[in-house]
mmCIF file as Biopython writes it, N, C-alpha, C and O atoms, coordinates in Angstrom:
data_model
#
loop_
_atom_site.group_PDB
_atom_site.id
_atom_site.type_symbol
_atom_site.label_atom_id
_atom_site.label_alt_id
_atom_site.label_comp_id
_atom_site.label_asym_id
_atom_site.label_entity_id
_atom_site.label_seq_id
_atom_site.pdbx_PDB_ins_code
_atom_site.Cartn_x
_atom_site.Cartn_y
_atom_site.Cartn_z
_atom_site.occupancy
_atom_site.B_iso_or_equiv
_atom_site.auth_seq_id
_atom_site.auth_asym_id
_atom_site.pdbx_PDB_model_num
ATOM 1   N N  . MET A ? 1  ? 0.845   -1.167 0.000  1.0 0.0 1  A 1 
ATOM 2   C CA . MET A ? 1  ? 0.000   0.000  0.000  1.0 0.0 1  A 1 
ATOM 3   C C  . MET A ? 1  ? 0.898   1.241  0.000  1.0 0.0 1  A 1 
ATOM 4   O O  . MET A ? 1  ? 1.871   1.313  0.751  1.0 0.0 1  A 1 
ATOM 5   N N  . ASN A ? 2  ? 0.570   2.184  -0.824 1.0 0.0 2  A 1 
ATOM 6   C CA . ASN A ? 2  ? 1.327   3.417  -0.952 1.0 0.0 2  A 1 
ATOM 7   C C  . ASN A ? 2  ? 0.965   4.361  0.196  1.0 0.0 2  A 1 
ATOM 8   O O  . ASN A ? 2  ? -0.174  4.823  0.270  1.0 0.0 2  A 1 
ATOM 9   N N  . LEU A ? 3  ? 1.900   4.653  1.082  1.0 0.0 3  A 1 
ATOM 10  C CA . LEU A ? 3  ? 1.653   5.475  2.258  1.0 0.0 3  A 1 
ATOM 11  C C  . LEU A ? 3  ? 1.268   6.903  1.870  1.0 0.0 3  A 1 
ATOM 12  O O  . LEU A ? 3  ? 0.363   7.484  2.469  1.0 0.0 3  A 1 
ATOM 13  N N  . ARG A ? 4  ? 1.933   7.458  0.894  1.0 0.0 4  A 1 
ATOM 14  C CA . ARG A ? 4  ? 1.629   8.832  0.465  1.0 0.0 4  A 1 
ATOM 15  C C  . ARG A ? 4  ? 0.187   8.931  -0.038 1.0 0.0 4  A 1 
ATOM 16  O O  . ARG A ? 4  ? -0.526  9.872  0.309  1.0 0.0 4  A 1 
ATOM 17  N N  . LEU A ? 5  ? -0.238  7.972  -0.846 1.0 0.0 5  A 1 
ATOM 18  C CA . LEU A ? 5  ? -1.597  7.966  -1.359 1.0 0.0 5  A 1 
ATOM 19  C C  . LEU A ? 5  ? -2.603  7.784  -0.210 1.0 0.0 5  A 1 
ATOM 20  O O  . LEU A ? 5  ? -3.650  8.430  -0.193 1.0 0.0 5  A 1 
ATOM 21  N N  . LEU A ? 6  ? -2.286  6.919  0.728  1.0 0.0 6  A 1 
ATOM 22  C CA . LEU A ? 6  ? -3.153  6.696  1.881  1.0 0.0 6  A 1 
ATOM 23  C C  . LEU A ? 6  ? -3.330  7.976  2.695  1.0 0.0 6  A 1 
ATOM 24  O O  . LEU A ? 6  ? -4.447  8.298  3.099  1.0 0.0 6  A 1 
ATOM 25  N N  . LEU A ? 7  ? -2.251  8.701  2.938  1.0 0.0 7  A 1 
ATOM 26  C CA . LEU A ? 7  ? -2.331  9.949  3.694  1.0 0.0 7  A 1 
ATOM 27  C C  . LEU A ? 7  ? -3.138  11.010 2.958  1.0 0.0 7  A 1 
ATOM 28  O O  . LEU A ? 7  ? -3.928  11.729 3.570  1.0 0.0 7  A 1 
ATOM 29  N N  . ILE A ? 8  ? -2.943  11.109 1.661  1.0 0.0 8  A 1 
ATOM 30  C CA . ILE A ? 8  ? -3.691  12.100 0.871  1.0 0.0 8  A 1 
ATOM 31  C C  . ILE A ? 8  ? -5.172  11.775 0.872  1.0 0.0 8  A 1 
ATOM 32  O O  . ILE A ? 8  ? -5.998  12.660 1.099  1.0 0.0 8  A 1 
ATOM 33  N N  . VAL A ? 9  ? -5.521  10.524 0.623  1.0 0.0 9  A 1 
ATOM 34  C CA . VAL A ? 9  ? -6.933  10.128 0.608  1.0 0.0 9  A 1 
ATOM 35  C C  . VAL A ? 9  ? -7.561  10.299 1.989  1.0 0.0 9  A 1 
ATOM 36  O O  . VAL A ? 9  ? -8.707  10.736 2.092  1.0 0.0 9  A 1 
ATOM 37  N N  . SER A ? 10 ? -6.834  9.964  3.042  1.0 0.0 10 A 1 
ATOM 38  C CA . SER A ? 10 ? -7.346  10.132 4.407  1.0 0.0 10 A 1 
ATOM 39  C C  . SER A ? 10 ? -7.602  11.594 4.715  1.0 0.0 10 A 1 
ATOM 40  O O  . SER A ? 10 ? -8.631  11.939 5.296  1.0 0.0 10 A 1 
ATOM 41  N N  . TRP A ? 11 ? -6.681  12.449 4.332  1.0 0.0 11 A 1 
ATOM 42  C CA . TRP A ? 11 ? -6.843  13.881 4.561  1.0 0.0 11 A 1 
ATOM 43  C C  . TRP A ? 11 ? -8.035  14.426 3.784  1.0 0.0 11 A 1 
ATOM 44  O O  . TRP A ? 11 ? -8.837  15.188 4.324  1.0 0.0 11 A 1 
ATOM 45  N N  . LEU A ? 12 ? -8.151  14.039 2.525  1.0 0.0 12 A 1 
ATOM 46  C CA . LEU A ? 12 ? -9.283  14.499 1.708  1.0 0.0 12 A 1 
ATOM 47  C C  . LEU A ? 12 ? -10.616 14.021 2.284  1.0 0.0 12 A 1 
ATOM 48  O O  . LEU A ? 12 ? -11.591 14.773 2.287  1.0 0.0 12 A 1 
ATOM 49  N N  . ALA A ? 13 ? -10.668 12.789 2.767  1.0 0.0 13 A 1 
ATOM 50  C CA . ALA A ? 13 ? -11.897 12.264 3.361  1.0 0.0 13 A 1 
ATOM 51  C C  . ALA A ? 13 ? -12.250 13.018 4.641  1.0 0.0 13 A 1 
ATOM 52  O O  . ALA A ? 13 ? -13.425 13.287 4.890  1.0 0.0 13 A 1 
ATOM 53  N N  . ALA A ? 14 ? -11.257 13.361 5.451  1.0 0.0 14 A 1 
ATOM 54  C CA . ALA A ? 14 ? -11.516 14.116 6.680  1.0 0.0 14 A 1 
ATOM 55  C C  . ALA A ? 14 ? -12.033 15.515 6.361  1.0 0.0 14 A 1 
ATOM 56  O O  . ALA A ? 14 ? -12.971 15.989 7.001  1.0 0.0 14 A 1 
ATOM 57  N N  . VAL A ? 15 ? -11.436 16.169 5.391  1.0 0.0 15 A 1 
ATOM 58  C CA . VAL A ? 15 ? -11.876 17.505 4.994  1.0 0.0 15 A 1 
ATOM 59  C C  . VAL A ? 15 ? -13.289 17.451 4.409  1.0 0.0 15 A 1 
ATOM 60  O O  . VAL A ? 15 ? -14.130 18.293 4.726  1.0 0.0 15 A 1 
ATOM 61  N N  . ALA A ? 16 ? -13.543 16.463 3.559  1.0 0.0 16 A 1 
ATOM 62  C CA . ALA A ? 16 ? -14.881 16.320 2.967  1.0 0.0 16 A 1 
ATOM 63  C C  . ALA A ? 16 ? -15.922 16.052 4.043  1.0 0.0 16 A 1 
ATOM 64  O O  . ALA A ? 16 ? -17.018 16.610 3.991  1.0 0.0 16 A 1 
ATOM 65  N N  . GLY A ? 17 ? -15.602 15.211 5.015  1.0 0.0 17 A 1 
ATOM 66  C CA . GLY A ? 17 ? -16.534 14.925 6.107  1.0 0.0 17 A 1 
ATOM 67  C C  . GLY A ? 17 ? -16.821 16.152 6.944  1.0 0.0 17 A 1 
ATOM 68  O O  . GLY A ? 17 ? -17.975 16.400 7.295  1.0 0.0 17 A 1 
ATOM 69  N N  . ASP A ? 18 ? -15.801 16.925 7.270  1.0 0.0 18 A 1 
ATOM 70  C CA . ASP A ? 18 ? -16.004 18.162 8.030  1.0 0.0 18 A 1 
ATOM 71  C C  . ASP A ? 18 ? -16.869 19.144 7.249  1.0 0.0 18 A 1 
ATOM 72  O O  . ASP A ? 18 ? -17.758 19.781 7.814  1.0 0.0 18 A 1 
ATOM 73  N N  . ASN A ? 19 ? -16.609 19.264 5.960  1.0 0.0 19 A 1 
ATOM 74  C CA . ASN A ? 19 ? -17.394 20.191 5.141  1.0 0.0 19 A 1 
ATOM 75  C C  . ASN A ? 19 ? -18.847 19.746 5.010  1.0 0.0 19 A 1 
ATOM 76  O O  . ASN A ? 19 ? -19.754 20.577 5.032  1.0 0.0 19 A 1 
ATOM 77  N N  . MET A ? 20 ? -19.071 18.451 4.877  1.0 0.0 20 A 1 
ATOM 78  C CA . MET A ? 20 ? -20.451 17.956 4.807  1.0 0.0 20 A 1 
ATOM 79  C C  . MET A ? 20 ? -21.193 18.216 6.118  1.0 0.0 20 A 1 
ATOM 80  O O  . MET A ? 20 ? -22.365 18.593 6.111  1.0 0.0 20 A 1 
ATOM 81  N N  . GLY A ? 21 ? -20.506 18.013 7.235  1.0 0.0 21 A 1 
ATOM 82  C CA . GLY A ? 21 ? -21.107 18.323 8.530  1.0 0.0 21 A 1 
ATOM 83  C C  . GLY A ? 21 ? -21.475 19.789 8.629  1.0 0.0 21 A 1 
ATOM 84  O O  . GLY A ? 21 ? -22.541 20.124 9.146  1.0 0.0 21 A 1 
ATOM 85  N N  . TYR A ? 22 ? -20.610 20.672 8.143  1.0 0.0 22 A 1 
ATOM 86  C CA . TYR A ? 22 ? -20.895 22.095 8.152  1.0 0.0 22 A 1 
ATOM 87  C C  . TYR A ? 22 ? -22.107 22.417 7.282  1.0 0.0 22 A 1 
ATOM 88  O O  . TYR A ? 22 ? -22.997 23.155 7.704  1.0 0.0 22 A 1 
ATOM 89  N N  . VAL A ? 23 ? -22.142 21.867 6.074  1.0 0.0 23 A 1 
ATOM 90  C CA . VAL A ? 23 ? -23.243 22.147 5.150  1.0 0.0 23 A 1 
ATOM 91  C C  . VAL A ? 23 ? -24.573 21.660 5.728  1.0 0.0 23 A 1 
ATOM 92  O O  . VAL A ? 23 ? -25.583 22.358 5.641  1.0 0.0 23 A 1 
ATOM 93  N N  . ILE A ? 24 ? -24.571 20.470 6.313  1.0 0.0 24 A 1 
ATOM 94  C CA . ILE A ? 24 ? -25.797 19.948 6.922  1.0 0.0 24 A 1 
ATOM 95  C C  . ILE A ? 24 ? -26.245 20.851 8.055  1.0 0.0 24 A 1 
ATOM 96  O O  . ILE A ? 24 ? -27.427 21.178 8.160  1.0 0.0 24 A 1 
ATOM 97  N N  . GLY A ? 25 ? -25.313 21.256 8.902  1.0 0.0 25 A 1 
ATOM 98  C CA . GLY A ? 25 ? -25.658 22.138 10.007 1.0 0.0 25 A 1 
ATOM 99  C C  . GLY A ? 25 ? -26.073 23.522 9.561  1.0 0.0 25 A 1 
ATOM 100 O O  . GLY A ? 25 ? -26.993 24.111 10.127 1.0 0.0 25 A 1 
ATOM 101 N N  . ARG A ? 26 ? -25.403 24.043 8.555  1.0 0.0 26 A 1 
ATOM 102 C CA . ARG A ? 26 ? -25.677 25.404 8.078  1.0 0.0 26 A 1 
ATOM 103 C C  . ARG A ? 26 ? -27.032 25.513 7.404  1.0 0.0 26 A 1 
ATOM 104 O O  . ARG A ? 26 ? -27.763 26.476 7.636  1.0 0.0 26 A 1 
ATOM 105 N N  . PHE A ? 27 ? -27.371 24.549 6.581  1.0 0.0 27 A 1 
ATOM 106 C CA . PHE A ? 27 ? -28.600 24.656 5.808  1.0 0.0 27 A 1 
ATOM 107 C C  . PHE A ? 27 ? -29.758 23.843 6.375  1.0 0.0 27 A 1 
ATOM 108 O O  . PHE A ? 27 ? -30.908 24.076 6.004  1.0 0.0 27 A 1 
ATOM 109 N N  . GLY A ? 28 ? -29.479 22.903 7.257  1.0 0.0 28 A 1 
ATOM 110 C CA . GLY A ? 28 ? -30.551 22.124 7.869  1.0 0.0 28 A 1 
ATOM 111 C C  . GLY A ? 28 ? -30.733 22.495 9.319  1.0 0.0 28 A 1 
ATOM 112 O O  . GLY A ? 28 ? -31.835 22.805 9.771  1.0 0.0 28 A 1 
ATOM 113 N N  . GLY A ? 29 ? -29.630 22.457 10.038 1.0 0.0 29 A 1 
ATOM 114 C CA . GLY A ? 29 ? -29.557 22.897 11.413 1.0 0.0 29 A 1 
ATOM 115 C C  . GLY A ? 29 ? -30.642 22.401 12.347 1.0 0.0 29 A 1 
ATOM 116 O O  . GLY A ? 29 ? -30.952 21.211 12.400 1.0 0.0 29 A 1 
ATOM 117 N N  . ARG A ? 30 ? -31.205 23.333 13.072 1.0 0.0 30 A 1 
ATOM 118 C CA . ARG A ? 30 ? -32.201 23.040 14.103 1.0 0.0 30 A 1 
ATOM 119 C C  . ARG A ? 30 ? -33.410 22.303 13.531 1.0 0.0 30 A 1 
ATOM 120 O O  . ARG A ? 30 ? -33.960 21.405 14.169 1.0 0.0 30 A 1 
ATOM 121 N N  . ARG A ? 31 ? -33.808 22.684 12.348 1.0 0.0 31 A 1 
ATOM 122 C CA . ARG A ? 31 ? -34.972 22.060 11.695 1.0 0.0 31 A 1 
ATOM 123 C C  . ARG A ? 31 ? -34.754 20.560 11.509 1.0 0.0 31 A 1 
ATOM 124 O O  . ARG A ? 31 ? -35.658 19.769 11.778 1.0 0.0 31 A 1 
ATOM 125 N N  . LEU A ? 32 ? -33.571 20.161 11.054 1.0 0.0 32 A 1 
ATOM 126 C CA . LEU A ? 32 ? -33.272 18.738 10.871 1.0 0.0 32 A 1 
ATOM 127 C C  . LEU A ? 32 ? -33.196 18.009 12.199 1.0 0.0 32 A 1 
ATOM 128 O O  . LEU A ? 32 ? -33.668 16.878 12.318 1.0 0.0 32 A 1 
ATOM 129 N N  . VAL A ? 33 ? -32.605 18.647 13.196 1.0 0.0 33 A 1 
ATOM 130 C CA . VAL A ? 33 ? -32.496 18.008 14.510 1.0 0.0 33 A 1 
ATOM 131 C C  . VAL A ? 33 ? -33.877 17.773 15.100 1.0 0.0 33 A 1 
ATOM 132 O O  . VAL A ? 33 ? -34.147 16.706 15.649 1.0 0.0 33 A 1 
ATOM 133 N N  . LEU A ? 34 ? -34.740 18.755 14.990 1.0 0.0 34 A 1 
ATOM 134 C CA . LEU A ? 34 ? -36.087 18.592 15.537 1.0 0.0 34 A 1 
ATOM 135 C C  . LEU A ? 34 ? -36.889 17.546 14.762 1.0 0.0 34 A 1 
ATOM 136 O O  . LEU A ? 34 ? -37.713 16.840 15.343 1.0 0.0 34 A 1 
ATOM 137 N N  . ARG A ? 35 ? -36.655 17.446 13.472 1.0 0.0 35 A 1 
ATOM 138 C CA . ARG A ? 35 ? -37.407 16.494 12.665 1.0 0.0 35 A 1 
ATOM 139 C C  . ARG A ? 35 ? -36.894 15.066 12.799 1.0 0.0 35 A 1 
ATOM 140 O O  . ARG A ? 35 ? -37.691 14.133 12.897 1.0 0.0 35 A 1 
ATOM 141 N N  . TYR A ? 36 ? -35.567 14.878 12.804 1.0 0.0 36 A 1 
ATOM 142 C CA . TYR A ? 36 ? -34.991 13.536 12.798 1.0 0.0 36 A 1 
ATOM 143 C C  . TYR A ? 36 ? -34.234 13.190 14.075 1.0 0.0 36 A 1 
ATOM 144 O O  . TYR A ? 36 ? -33.595 12.140 14.145 1.0 0.0 36 A 1 
ATOM 145 N N  . GLY A ? 37 ? -34.294 14.041 15.069 1.0 0.0 37 A 1 
ATOM 146 C CA . GLY A ? 37 ? -33.570 13.813 16.308 1.0 0.0 37 A 1 
ATOM 147 C C  . GLY A ? 37 ? -34.022 12.594 17.083 1.0 0.0 37 A 1 
ATOM 148 O O  . GLY A ? 37 ? -33.268 12.069 17.903 1.0 0.0 37 A 1 
ATOM 149 N N  . HIS A ? 38 ? -35.234 12.136 16.841 1.0 0.0 38 A 1 
ATOM 150 C CA . HIS A ? 38 ? -35.725 10.970 17.575 1.0 0.0 38 A 1 
ATOM 151 C C  . HIS A ? 38 ? -35.001 9.679  17.161 1.0 0.0 38 A 1 
ATOM 152 O O  . HIS A ? 38 ? -35.076 8.677  17.871 1.0 0.0 38 A 1 
ATOM 153 N N  . TYR A ? 39 ? -34.306 9.699  16.021 1.0 0.0 39 A 1 
ATOM 154 C CA . TYR A ? 39 ? -33.539 8.520  15.610 1.0 0.0 39 A 1 
ATOM 155 C C  . TYR A ? 39 ? -32.275 8.354  16.454 1.0 0.0 39 A 1 
ATOM 156 O O  . TYR A ? 39 ? -31.770 7.244  16.623 1.0 0.0 39 A 1 
ATOM 157 N N  . VAL A ? 40 ? -31.788 9.435  16.963 1.0 0.0 40 A 1 
ATOM 158 C CA . VAL A ? 40 ? -30.687 9.433  17.936 1.0 0.0 40 A 1 
ATOM 159 C C  . VAL A ? 40 ? -31.243 10.123 19.179 1.0 0.0 40 A 1 
ATOM 160 O O  . VAL A ? 40 ? -32.217 10.869 19.078 1.0 0.0 40 A 1 
ATOM 161 N N  . PRO A ? 41 ? -30.656 9.898  20.330 1.0 0.0 41 A 1 
ATOM 162 C CA . PRO A ? 41 ? -31.283 10.423 21.553 1.0 0.0 41 A 1 
ATOM 163 C C  . PRO A ? 41 ? -31.164 11.942 21.708 1.0 0.0 41 A 1 
ATOM 164 O O  . PRO A ? 41 ? -30.538 12.423 22.652 1.0 0.0 41 A 1 
ATOM 165 N N  . ILE A ? 42 ? -31.764 12.696 20.781 1.0 0.0 42 A 1 
ATOM 166 C CA . ILE A ? 42 ? -31.774 14.149 20.888 1.0 0.0 42 A 1 
ATOM 167 C C  . ILE A ? 42 ? -33.223 14.588 21.084 1.0 0.0 42 A 1 
ATOM 168 O O  . ILE A ? 42 ? -34.073 14.378 20.219 1.0 0.0 42 A 1 
ATOM 169 N N  . THR A ? 43 ? -33.480 15.190 22.217 1.0 0.0 43 A 1 
ATOM 170 C CA . THR A ? 43 ? -34.809 15.716 22.517 1.0 0.0 43 A 1 
ATOM 171 C C  . THR A ? 43 ? -34.748 17.234 22.482 1.0 0.0 43 A 1 
ATOM 172 O O  . THR A ? 43 ? -33.666 17.817 22.404 1.0 0.0 43 A 1 
ATOM 173 N N  . LYS A ? 44 ? -35.907 17.869 22.540 1.0 0.0 44 A 1 
ATOM 174 C CA . LYS A ? 44 ? -35.941 19.333 22.559 1.0 0.0 44 A 1 
ATOM 175 C C  . LYS A ? 44 ? -35.224 19.874 23.790 1.0 0.0 44 A 1 
ATOM 176 O O  . LYS A ? 44 ? -34.549 20.902 23.726 1.0 0.0 44 A 1 
ATOM 177 N N  . ALA A ? 45 ? -35.378 19.173 24.912 1.0 0.0 45 A 1 
ATOM 178 C CA . ALA A ? 45 ? -34.720 19.617 26.147 1.0 0.0 45 A 1 
ATOM 179 C C  . ALA A ? 45 ? -33.202 19.546 26.004 1.0 0.0 45 A 1 
ATOM 180 O O  . ALA A ? 45 ? -32.502 20.466 26.427 1.0 0.0 45 A 1 
ATOM 181 N N  . ARG A ? 46 ? -32.686 18.477 25.421 1.0 0.0 46 A 1 
ATOM 182 C CA . ARG A ? 46 ? -31.241 18.355 25.224 1.0 0.0 46 A 1 
ATOM 183 C C  . ARG A ? 46 ? -30.735 19.402 24.243 1.0 0.0 46 A 1 
ATOM 184 O O  . ARG A ? 46 ? -29.655 19.963 24.426 1.0 0.0 46 A 1 
ATOM 185 N N  . LEU A ? 47 ? -31.505 19.658 23.216 1.0 0.0 47 A 1 
ATOM 186 C CA . LEU A ? 47 ? -31.117 20.668 22.238 1.0 0.0 47 A 1 
ATOM 187 C C  . LEU A ? 47 ? -31.050 22.045 22.901 1.0 0.0 47 A 1 
ATOM 188 O O  . LEU A ? 47 ? -30.111 22.801 22.650 1.0 0.0 47 A 1 
ATOM 189 N N  . ARG A ? 48 ? -32.026 22.377 23.739 1.0 0.0 48 A 1 
ATOM 190 C CA . ARG A ? 48 ? -32.000 23.655 24.456 1.0 0.0 48 A 1 
ATOM 191 C C  . ARG A ? 48 ? -30.775 23.745 25.366 1.0 0.0 48 A 1 
ATOM 192 O O  . ARG A ? 48 ? -30.152 24.802 25.477 1.0 0.0 48 A 1 
ATOM 193 N N  . ARG A ? 49 ? -30.438 22.637 26.011 1.0 0.0 49 A 1 
ATOM 194 C CA . ARG A ? 49 ? -29.283 22.605 26.910 1.0 0.0 49 A 1 
ATOM 195 C C  . ARG A ? 49 ? -27.990 22.867 26.141 1.0 0.0 49 A 1 
ATOM 196 O O  . ARG A ? 49 ? -27.144 23.646 26.581 1.0 0.0 49 A 1 
ATOM 197 N N  . VAL A ? 50 ? -27.845 22.214 24.996 1.0 0.0 50 A 1 
ATOM 198 C CA . VAL A ? 50 ? -26.648 22.412 24.178 1.0 0.0 50 A 1 
ATOM 199 C C  . VAL A ? 50 ? -26.595 23.841 23.644 1.0 0.0 50 A 1 
ATOM 200 O O  . VAL A ? 50 ? -25.530 24.458 23.635 1.0 0.0 50 A 1 
ATOM 201 N N  . GLU A ? 51 ? -27.723 24.366 23.203 1.0 0.0 51 A 1 
ATOM 202 C CA . GLU A ? 51 ? -27.753 25.746 22.723 1.0 0.0 51 A 1 
ATOM 203 C C  . GLU A ? 51 ? -27.370 26.716 23.833 1.0 0.0 51 A 1 
ATOM 204 O O  . GLU A ? 51 ? -26.703 27.720 23.582 1.0 0.0 51 A 1 
ATOM 205 N N  . GLY A ? 52 ? -27.793 26.418 25.063 1.0 0.0 52 A 1 
ATOM 206 C CA . GLY A ? 52 ? -27.420 27.255 26.201 1.0 0.0 52 A 1 
ATOM 207 C C  . GLY A ? 52 ? -25.920 27.222 26.456 1.0 0.0 52 A 1 
ATOM 208 O O  . GLY A ? 52 ? -25.310 28.248 26.757 1.0 0.0 52 A 1 
ATOM 209 N N  . LEU A ? 53 ? -25.325 26.029 26.334 1.0 0.0 53 A 1 
ATOM 210 C CA . LEU A ? 53 ? -23.869 25.914 26.508 1.0 0.0 53 A 1 
ATOM 211 C C  . LEU A ? 53 ? -23.117 26.698 25.442 1.0 0.0 53 A 1 
ATOM 212 O O  . LEU A ? 53 ? -22.132 27.374 25.741 1.0 0.0 53 A 1 
ATOM 213 N N  . VAL A ? 54 ? -23.575 26.609 24.215 1.0 0.0 54 A 1 
ATOM 214 C CA . VAL A ? 54 ? -22.914 27.341 23.130 1.0 0.0 54 A 1 
ATOM 215 C C  . VAL A ? 54 ? -23.114 28.841 23.317 1.0 0.0 54 A 1 
ATOM 216 O O  . VAL A ? 54 ? -22.189 29.618 23.078 1.0 0.0 54 A 1 
ATOM 217 N N  . ASP A ? 55 ? -24.298 29.259 23.738 1.0 0.0 55 A 1 
ATOM 218 C CA . ASP A ? 55 ? -24.521 30.682 24.004 1.0 0.0 55 A 1 
ATOM 219 C C  . ASP A ? 55 ? -23.624 31.182 25.127 1.0 0.0 55 A 1 
ATOM 220 O O  . ASP A ? 55 ? -23.112 32.300 25.073 1.0 0.0 55 A 1 
ATOM 221 N N  . ARG A ? 56 ? -23.439 30.360 26.129 1.0 0.0 56 A 1 
ATOM 222 C CA . ARG A ? 56 ? -22.661 30.775 27.300 1.0 0.0 56 A 1 
ATOM 223 C C  . ARG A ? 56 ? -21.155 30.737 27.041 1.0 0.0 56 A 1 
ATOM 224 O O  . ARG A ? 56 ? -20.443 31.680 27.386 1.0 0.0 56 A 1 
ATOM 225 N N  . TYR A ? 57 ? -20.663 29.645 26.430 1.0 0.0 57 A 1 
ATOM 226 C CA . TYR A ? 57 ? -19.222 29.456 26.268 1.0 0.0 57 A 1 
ATOM 227 C C  . TYR A ? 57 ? -18.718 29.688 24.846 1.0 0.0 57 A 1 
ATOM 228 O O  . TYR A ? 57 ? -17.510 29.764 24.627 1.0 0.0 57 A 1 
ATOM 229 N N  . GLY A ? 58 ? -19.607 29.800 23.900 1.0 0.0 58 A 1 
ATOM 230 C CA . GLY A ? 58 ? -19.227 30.125 22.525 1.0 0.0 58 A 1 
ATOM 231 C C  . GLY A ? 58 ? -18.306 29.119 21.870 1.0 0.0 58 A 1 
ATOM 232 O O  . GLY A ? 58 ? -18.533 27.910 21.917 1.0 0.0 58 A 1 
ATOM 233 N N  . SER A ? 59 ? -17.265 29.648 21.259 1.0 0.0 59 A 1 
ATOM 234 C CA . SER A ? 59 ? -16.367 28.811 20.472 1.0 0.0 59 A 1 
ATOM 235 C C  . SER A ? 59 ? -15.607 27.795 21.321 1.0 0.0 59 A 1 
ATOM 236 O O  . SER A ? 59 ? -15.190 26.758 20.806 1.0 0.0 59 A 1 
ATOM 237 N N  . ILE A ? 60 ? -15.422 28.069 22.601 1.0 0.0 60 A 1 
ATOM 238 C CA . ILE A ? 60 ? -14.753 27.103 23.473 1.0 0.0 60 A 1 
ATOM 239 C C  . ILE A ? 60 ? -15.573 25.817 23.547 1.0 0.0 60 A 1 
ATOM 240 O O  . ILE A ? 60 ? -15.011 24.722 23.515 1.0 0.0 60 A 1 
ATOM 241 N N  . ALA A ? 61 ? -16.887 25.942 23.643 1.0 0.0 61 A 1 
ATOM 242 C CA . ALA A ? 61 ? -17.755 24.765 23.687 1.0 0.0 61 A 1 
ATOM 243 C C  . ALA A ? 61 ? -17.695 23.992 22.376 1.0 0.0 61 A 1 
ATOM 244 O O  . ALA A ? 61 ? -17.700 22.761 22.377 1.0 0.0 61 A 1 
ATOM 245 N N  . VAL A ? 62 ? -17.638 24.702 21.277 1.0 0.0 62 A 1 
ATOM 246 C CA . VAL A ? 62 ? -17.583 24.039 19.971 1.0 0.0 62 A 1 
ATOM 247 C C  . VAL A ? 62 ? -16.270 23.291 19.806 1.0 0.0 62 A 1 
ATOM 248 O O  . VAL A ? 62 ? -16.266 22.146 19.352 1.0 0.0 62 A 1 
ATOM 249 N N  . VAL A ? 63 ? -15.161 23.914 20.166 1.0 0.0 63 A 1 
ATOM 250 C CA . VAL A ? 63 ? -13.854 23.267 20.050 1.0 0.0 63 A 1 
ATOM 251 C C  . VAL A ? 63 ? -13.767 22.068 20.988 1.0 0.0 63 A 1 
ATOM 252 O O  . VAL A ? 63 ? -13.269 21.014 20.593 1.0 0.0 63 A 1 
ATOM 253 N N  . ALA A ? 64 ? -14.241 22.211 22.218 1.0 0.0 64 A 1 
ATOM 254 C CA . ALA A ? 64 ? -14.208 21.098 23.168 1.0 0.0 64 A 1 
ATOM 255 C C  . ALA A ? 64 ? -15.069 19.941 22.677 1.0 0.0 64 A 1 
ATOM 256 O O  . ALA A ? 64 ? -14.683 18.780 22.818 1.0 0.0 64 A 1 
ATOM 257 N N  . ALA A ? 65 ? -16.227 20.242 22.105 1.0 0.0 65 A 1 
ATOM 258 C CA . ALA A ? 65 ? -17.116 19.196 21.610 1.0 0.0 65 A 1 
ATOM 259 C C  . ALA A ? 65 ? -16.511 18.455 20.420 1.0 0.0 65 A 1 
ATOM 260 O O  . ALA A ? 65 ? -16.849 17.297 20.172 1.0 0.0 65 A 1 
ATOM 261 N N  . TRP A ? 66 ? -15.634 19.106 19.696 1.0 0.0 66 A 1 
ATOM 262 C CA . TRP A ? 66 ? -15.023 18.465 18.536 1.0 0.0 66 A 1 
ATOM 263 C C  . TRP A ? 66 ? -14.194 17.254 18.942 1.0 0.0 66 A 1 
ATOM 264 O O  . TRP A ? 66 ? -14.054 16.309 18.167 1.0 0.0 66 A 1 
ATOM 265 N N  . PHE A ? 67 ? -13.645 17.278 20.148 1.0 0.0 67 A 1 
ATOM 266 C CA . PHE A ? 67 ? -12.802 16.182 20.621 1.0 0.0 67 A 1 
ATOM 267 C C  . PHE A ? 67 ? -13.580 15.045 21.242 1.0 0.0 67 A 1 
ATOM 268 O O  . PHE A ? 67 ? -12.989 14.022 21.589 1.0 0.0 67 A 1 
ATOM 269 N N  . VAL A ? 68 ? -14.896 15.188 21.396 1.0 0.0 68 A 1 
ATOM 270 C CA . VAL A ? 68 ? -15.737 14.127 21.950 1.0 0.0 68 A 1 
ATOM 271 C C  . VAL A ? 68 ? -16.607 13.626 20.805 1.0 0.0 68 A 1 
ATOM 272 O O  . VAL A ? 68 ? -17.538 14.315 20.390 1.0 0.0 68 A 1 
ATOM 273 N N  . SER A ? 69 ? -16.314 12.433 20.289 1.0 0.0 69 A 1 
ATOM 274 C CA . SER A ? 69 ? -16.957 11.967 19.061 1.0 0.0 69 A 1 
ATOM 275 C C  . SER A ? 69 ? -18.469 11.827 19.173 1.0 0.0 69 A 1 
ATOM 276 O O  . SER A ? 69 ? -19.172 12.047 18.187 1.0 0.0 69 A 1 
ATOM 277 N N  . VAL A ? 70 ? -18.987 11.470 20.336 1.0 0.0 70 A 1 
ATOM 278 C CA . VAL A ? 70 ? -20.442 11.323 20.498 1.0 0.0 70 A 1 
ATOM 279 C C  . VAL A ? 70 ? -21.127 12.673 20.381 1.0 0.0 70 A 1 
ATOM 280 O O  . VAL A ? 70 ? -22.233 12.769 19.849 1.0 0.0 70 A 1 
ATOM 281 N N  . VAL A ? 71 ? -20.479 13.708 20.872 1.0 0.0 71 A 1 
ATOM 282 C CA . VAL A ? 71 ? -21.057 15.058 20.850 1.0 0.0 71 A 1 
ATOM 283 C C  . VAL A ? 71 ? -21.088 15.610 19.436 1.0 0.0 71 A 1 
ATOM 284 O O  . VAL A ? 71 ? -22.024 16.315 19.057 1.0 0.0 71 A 1 
ATOM 285 N N  . ARG A ? 72 ? -20.083 15.293 18.672 1.0 0.0 72 A 1 
ATOM 286 C CA . ARG A ? 72 ? -20.027 15.814 17.303 1.0 0.0 72 A 1 
ATOM 287 C C  . ARG A ? 72 ? -21.217 15.341 16.534 1.0 0.0 72 A 1 
ATOM 288 O O  . ARG A ? 72 ? -21.361 15.668 15.356 1.0 0.0 72 A 1 
#
């Protein structure tokens, strides 16, 4: 297996995944969570709690959540 090719493809996949997450959040956001949140354990109360954390701590909460895969 070519290591250089593996690293390039891995990097591209990570960037594409991050961008897709952004696009879904940017254009679907709260509406999608409220509509399809029951498939994963997201309730309106949990969503309000997370929104409160982001309002209170801002970008620190977003960066910290990035390192916890379940939260992402």
